[in-house]
C-alpha positions, 0 to 999 in steps of 0.5 A: 500500499505504501509503495503504491502511494509513493508511485502515485505521488511521483506521477503527480509530481511529473504531471505538475512539472509538465503542465507548468513547463518549469525546469527543475533547478537541478536540470539547469545547464550552463550554455555560456561560460566566461572566466567570471560569469556563467549564464543560464538560459531560463528565458529571453531576459537571461540572454545577453544583449547584442553589441550596439553598433559603433557610429564612426563619423568622419566629422566627429573623428576630425573634431576630436583629433583637432581638439586633442592637437589644439590642447597639446599643440607644442608637445605633439608638434615636438614629436611631429618635428622629430618625424617630419624634419628629415622629409622637410630637409630632403625636400629643401636640399634636393635629396633626389639629386644626391649620390645613391649612398647619400639617398639610402642613408637619408631615407633610412634616417627619415624612416627611423625618426618618422617611426619613433615619432609615430609611436611616440604620438600614439602614446601621447594621444593615449595619455591625453585620452586617459586625462594625463597632462602632456607636459614637457616632463612627460616627453622623456617617459614617452620616449622611453616607452617608444624604445621598448615598442620600437622593434615590435612596431617595425616588425608589425608594420613590415608584415602589414606592408607585405600583406598590402603588397601581396593583395596588390600583386593579385589585384589592386582591390584586395590590397586596398581592402587589406590596407584598411582591414589591418590598418590598426595592427601596428597601433595595437602592437604598440598600445594593447599589451593584452593582444597576445601577438594577435595584432592582425586578428584584433584589427580584423575584428575591429574593422569588420563592417567598418572598412568603408567608413575607415577608408572614408574617414581617412580620405576626409581627414586628408582633405581637411588638412589641405587648407593648412597646406594651401596656407603654408604655400601662400606664406611661402610665396609671400616670403619668396616675394619679400626676399625677392627670390624666384617663385619656382618649385622651391616654394612648394618644397619650402611649404612641404618642409613645414607642412610635414611636421605640422600635419603629422600629429593631426593625421596620427590623431585621426587614426588614434581616434578611430581606433579608440572609437572602434575598440570601445 
């Protein structure tokens, strides 16, 4: 009699579970695991929401870069001069007419200083983004960080260029796609210590669905700097007229010599602002 009673109770319990549709607590199975959190699916409210799409606006990127440059003009210009003075010097001195060995040494020096300046500017914009005051005293710390990241940046940039060239050899379009698909890989190598060497994979994830917008922002950033070049060209022409010098190609070279170091921080800033926006 007792056995029949127990069976009846169990049958009623099973029917109750089926009618209510409630899963017993013991039957819950983890469906999504994280290092710190385990999610259980009980209903739609327990499923994590999808990531909100990033709004990558060219006007916003350009404005942010301009504001950061204006707030730290002299410090950022200092790094711009480091990166651009060799190019300006070459334009003024006519390095393309020099001996081959001189040209090789010149371009090697230009590559070294421009690379060091680019890495330094990444750190400078990152510090500014974190609210750290960019003062002359911060320059030595930035340069020290630059020396530590110099070779990994050079290696990552070398691979980046090889990927672009490989795409261009196959067809022009894949090379352009690769350029903007992996555009943040060198910056990630410098700024993201947690990337674990997966710089290209991370850049690919960041630019997924945003390659066209990154391309558009880069083009518009370059066009927005055109008035600065025209202003420098106008000043160079006036200077040549005052000094009674002939107006020739030297005017363009003089304008370019000043333009390169002045505009380098701004353009690097637009790239950093896109990286920050997409990284979230």
